[in-house]
C-alpha positions as CSV (number, residue, x, y, z in Angstrom):
1,X,-73.2,-46.7,8.1
2,X,-70.4,-47.8,10.3
3,X,-70.8,-45.1,12.8
4,X,-67.3,-43.6,12.6
5,X,-66.7,-39.8,12.3
6,X,-66.0,-40.0,8.6
7,X,-69.5,-41.2,7.9
8,X,-71.2,-38.4,9.8
9,X,-72.5,-35.4,8.0
10,X,-70.5,-32.2,8.7
11,X,-72.0,-30.0,11.3
12,X,-71.6,-26.2,11.0
13,X,-69.4,-26.1,14.2
14,X,-67.2,-28.9,12.8
15,X,-66.9,-27.2,9.4
16,X,-65.8,-24.0,11.2
17,X,-63.3,-25.9,13.2
18,X,-61.8,-27.5,10.1
19,X,-61.6,-24.1,8.3
20,X,-59.8,-22.6,11.3
21,X,-57.3,-25.4,11.4
22,X,-56.7,-25.1,7.6
23,X,-56.2,-21.3,7.9
24,X,-53.9,-21.9,10.9
25,X,-51.8,-24.4,8.9
26,X,-51.6,-22.0,6.0
27,X,-50.5,-19.2,8.2
28,X,-47.5,-21.2,9.6
29,X,-45.1,-20.4,6.8
30,X,-46.0,-16.7,7.1
31,X,-45.0,-16.8,10.8
32,X,-41.6,-18.4,9.8
33,X,-40.8,-15.2,7.9
34,X,-40.6,-13.3,11.1
35,X,-37.9,-15.6,12.6
36,X,-34.3,-14.6,12.8
37,X,-31.0,-15.8,11.5
38,X,-27.4,-14.7,12.0
39,X,-23.9,-15.3,10.7
40,X,-20.4,-14.1,11.3
41,X,-18.7,-11.5,9.1
42,X,-15.0,-11.1,9.5
43,X,-12.9,-8.3,8.1
44,X,-9.1,-8.8,8.0
45,X,-6.8,-6.0,7.1
46,X,-3.4,-7.1,5.8
47,X,-0.3,-5.1,6.1
48,X,-0.2,-2.5,3.3
49,X,3.0,-0.8,2.1
50,X,2.7,1.3,-1.1
51,X,5.5,3.3,-2.7
52,X,5.4,5.5,-5.8
53,X,8.1,7.5,-7.5
54,X,6.6,10.6,-9.1
55,X,8.4,12.4,-11.8
56,X,9.8,9.7,-14.0
57,X,13.4,9.0,-15.0
58,X,16.2,11.1,-13.7
59,X,19.0,12.2,-16.0
60,X,22.1,14.2,-15.0
61,X,25.0,15.3,-17.1
62,X,28.3,16.5,-15.7
63,X,29.8,18.6,-18.5
64,X,32.3,20.8,-16.7
65,X,30.2,23.9,-16.8
66,X,30.6,25.7,-13.5
67,X,33.6,23.5,-12.4
68,X,36.5,25.6,-11.3
69,X,39.8,24.9,-13.2
70,X,42.1,22.6,-11.3
71,X,39.3,21.0,-9.2
72,X,39.1,17.2,-9.5
73,X,35.5,16.7,-8.2
74,X,32.5,17.6,-10.3
75,X,28.8,17.3,-9.5
76,X,25.3,17.5,-11.0
77,X,22.1,17.6,-8.9
78,X,18.5,16.8,-9.8
79,X,15.5,17.4,-7.5
80,X,12.6,17.0,-9.9
81,X,11.2,13.7,-8.6
82,X,9.4,12.8,-5.4
83,X,8.5,9.7,-3.4
84,X,5.0,9.0,-2.1
85,X,4.1,6.3,0.3
86,X,1.4,4.8,2.4
87,X,1.6,2.2,5.2
88,X,-0.7,0.9,7.8
89,X,2.0,-0.8,9.9
90,X,3.7,0.9,12.8
91,X,7.4,1.4,13.4
92,X,8.4,1.6,9.7
93,X,11.2,3.2,7.7
94,X,12.1,3.5,4.0
95,X,15.3,2.2,2.7
96,X,17.0,2.7,-0.7
97,X,19.5,0.7,-2.8
98,X,20.8,0.7,-6.4
99,X,21.2,-2.4,-8.6
100,X,24.5,-1.2,-10.0
101,X,27.4,-3.0,-8.3
102,X,30.3,-1.6,-10.3
103,X,29.7,2.1,-10.4
104,X,32.0,4.4,-12.2
105,X,30.7,7.5,-10.4
106,X,29.1,8.1,-7.0
107,X,25.4,8.7,-6.8
108,X,24.0,10.3,-3.6
109,X,20.4,10.7,-2.5
110,X,18.7,12.9,0.1
111,X,15.0,12.9,1.1
112,X,14.0,16.6,1.2
113,X,11.0,18.0,3.1
114,X,9.3,14.8,4.2
115,X,5.7,15.3,5.3
116,X,6.0,12.5,7.8
117,X,9.0,11.0,9.5
118,X,12.6,12.1,9.6
119,X,15.1,12.2,6.7
120,X,18.3,10.3,7.2
121,X,21.5,12.0,6.3
122,X,22.4,12.0,2.6
123,X,23.4,8.5,1.5
124,X,25.8,7.3,-1.2
125,X,23.9,4.6,-2.9
126,X,25.2,1.0,-3.1
127,X,23.6,-2.4,-3.6
128,X,23.2,-2.6,0.2
129,X,20.0,-0.9,1.4
130,X,20.6,2.4,3.3
131,X,18.1,4.3,5.4
132,X,16.4,7.1,3.6
133,X,13.5,8.0,5.9
134,X,13.0,7.0,9.6
135,X,9.9,6.9,11.8
136,X,7.2,7.0,9.1
137,X,4.9,4.7,11.2
138,X,1.3,4.4,10.0
139,X,1.2,7.2,7.5
140,X,0.6,8.6,4.1
141,X,3.5,10.9,3.1
142,X,5.8,12.2,0.5
143,X,9.2,13.9,0.1
144,X,11.3,15.3,-2.7
145,X,14.3,13.3,-3.9
146,X,17.6,15.1,-4.4
147,X,20.0,13.1,-6.4
148,X,23.6,14.2,-6.7
149,X,26.0,12.6,-9.2
150,X,29.7,12.9,-8.2
151,X,32.6,12.4,-10.7
152,X,36.3,13.0,-10.5
153,X,38.0,14.4,-13.5
154,X,40.7,11.8,-12.9
155,X,38.0,9.0,-13.5
156,X,37.5,10.0,-17.1
157,X,34.2,9.7,-19.0
158,X,31.4,7.2,-18.9
159,X,27.8,6.5,-18.1
160,X,26.2,4.8,-15.1
161,X,22.6,3.6,-15.3
162,X,21.0,2.8,-11.9
163,X,17.7,1.1,-11.0
164,X,16.8,2.6,-7.6
165,X,14.7,0.5,-5.3
166,X,12.8,1.9,-2.3
167,X,11.5,-0.4,0.4
168,X,9.2,0.1,3.4
169,X,10.4,-2.2,6.2
170,X,10.4,-2.6,9.9
171,X,12.5,-0.1,11.8
């Protein structure tokens, strides 16, 4: 026997102390479960501008019905489509343009009964964007679209096919 502690028989008090230490060590991971942690969550909302034309393609025929004899100007009107929009940006307007540069006949457009904003006066469409609705701001809204085709009898016959583009932009 060398006389060190490892050679000594275990006493009941020493055994109890070792058991307490072992249970204490085993309990440490359980205590770590009650700690805390944190992280950062960032939400970024981008500018959202959505437009939808409701009602499909528009077709108008000027056939002379209802045109007084001797009058050069003839028109046809269609108000069966509408425009819906949503934007989360302030100070916005909606503009409109056609892709048809060499038009035979004039095509006019008016926003009717907008739920938000102010309708601009009726515009004759061209390839340059024209104001259709002003002061729409942050909104969800809609309006009816009233198209008017204008032809002069002196222009003869023909067909114009337009692709109309609506744009939400800064006012």
